[in-house]
C-alpha positions in Angstrom: 15.3 7.9 124.1 11.7 7.8 125.3 9.0 10.3 124.6 9.2 13.5 126.7 7.1 13.6 129.8 6.9 15.5 133.1 8.0 13.7 136.2 7.6 14.9 139.8 10.7 14.5 142.0 11.5 15.5 145.6 14.8 16.8 146.7 15.4 18.1 150.2 11.7 18.3 151.0 10.9 20.4 147.9 9.0 19.1 144.9 10.1 19.7 141.3 8.4 18.9 138.0 11.0 17.7 135.5 10.3 17.4 131.8 12.6 14.8 130.3 13.0 12.0 127.8 15.2 10.0 130.2 13.7 6.8 131.7 11.7 7.2 134.9 14.0 4.8 136.7 17.0 7.0 135.9 15.3 10.2 136.9 14.0 8.8 140.2 17.4 7.2 141.0 19.3 10.4 140.2 16.8 12.4 142.3 17.2 10.0 145.2 20.9 10.3 145.0 20.8 14.1 145.0 18.3 14.1 147.9 20.6 11.7 149.9 23.7 13.9 149.2 21.8 17.1 150.1 20.9 15.5 153.5 24.4 14.1 154.1 26.1 17.5 153.3 23.5 19.5 155.4 24.2 17.3 158.4 27.9 17.2 158.0 28.4 21.0 157.6 25.4 21.9 159.9 24.1 24.1 157.1 20.5 25.1 156.2 21.3 27.4 153.3 20.2 25.4 150.3 22.4 27.4 147.8 25.5 26.5 149.8 24.5 22.9 150.1 23.8 22.7 146.4 27.3 24.1 145.6 28.9 21.5 148.0 26.8 18.7 146.5 27.8 19.8 143.0 31.5 19.9 144.0 31.2 16.4 145.5 29.7 15.1 142.3 32.3 16.8 140.2 35.1 15.3 142.3 33.6 11.9 142.0 33.1 12.3 138.2 36.7 13.4 137.8 38.0 10.4 139.8 36.0 8.1 137.7 37.2 9.7 134.5 40.8 9.4 135.7 40.3 5.8 136.7 38.7 5.0 133.3 41.5 6.6 131.5 44.1 4.7 133.5 42.2 1.4 132.8 42.0 2.1 129.1 45.8 2.8 129.0 46.5 -0.5 130.8 44.2 -2.4 128.4 46.0 -0.7 125.5 49.3 -1.8 126.9 48.1 -5.4 127.3 46.8 -5.4 123.7 50.2 -4.3 122.5 52.0 -7.0 124.6 49.6 -9.6 123.2 50.3 -8.4 119.7 54.0 -8.4 120.2 53.9 -11.9 121.7 51.7 -13.1 118.9 54.1 -11.7 116.3 57.0 -13.4 118.0 55.3 -16.7 117.6 54.9 -16.3 113.9 
């Protein structure tokens, strides 16, 4: 990790100072993603209440994370099955 420093980000037209040891690129990319999602959700639900928008954005991110975790788990299971098949085949050749 890098040394802690304070970075200034902007989300939904508000500026925040973030103290972090993450890379600047990661922080700015994450902030841009959150800003984009805030704007998308605000337009989609015609909502100005930032707390409600924040909850909807958090839910959207949580759903996406859960889908990715499930997908990764399924992929790991398939890889494990393939490794077992390769091992079985390899043993049958011996």
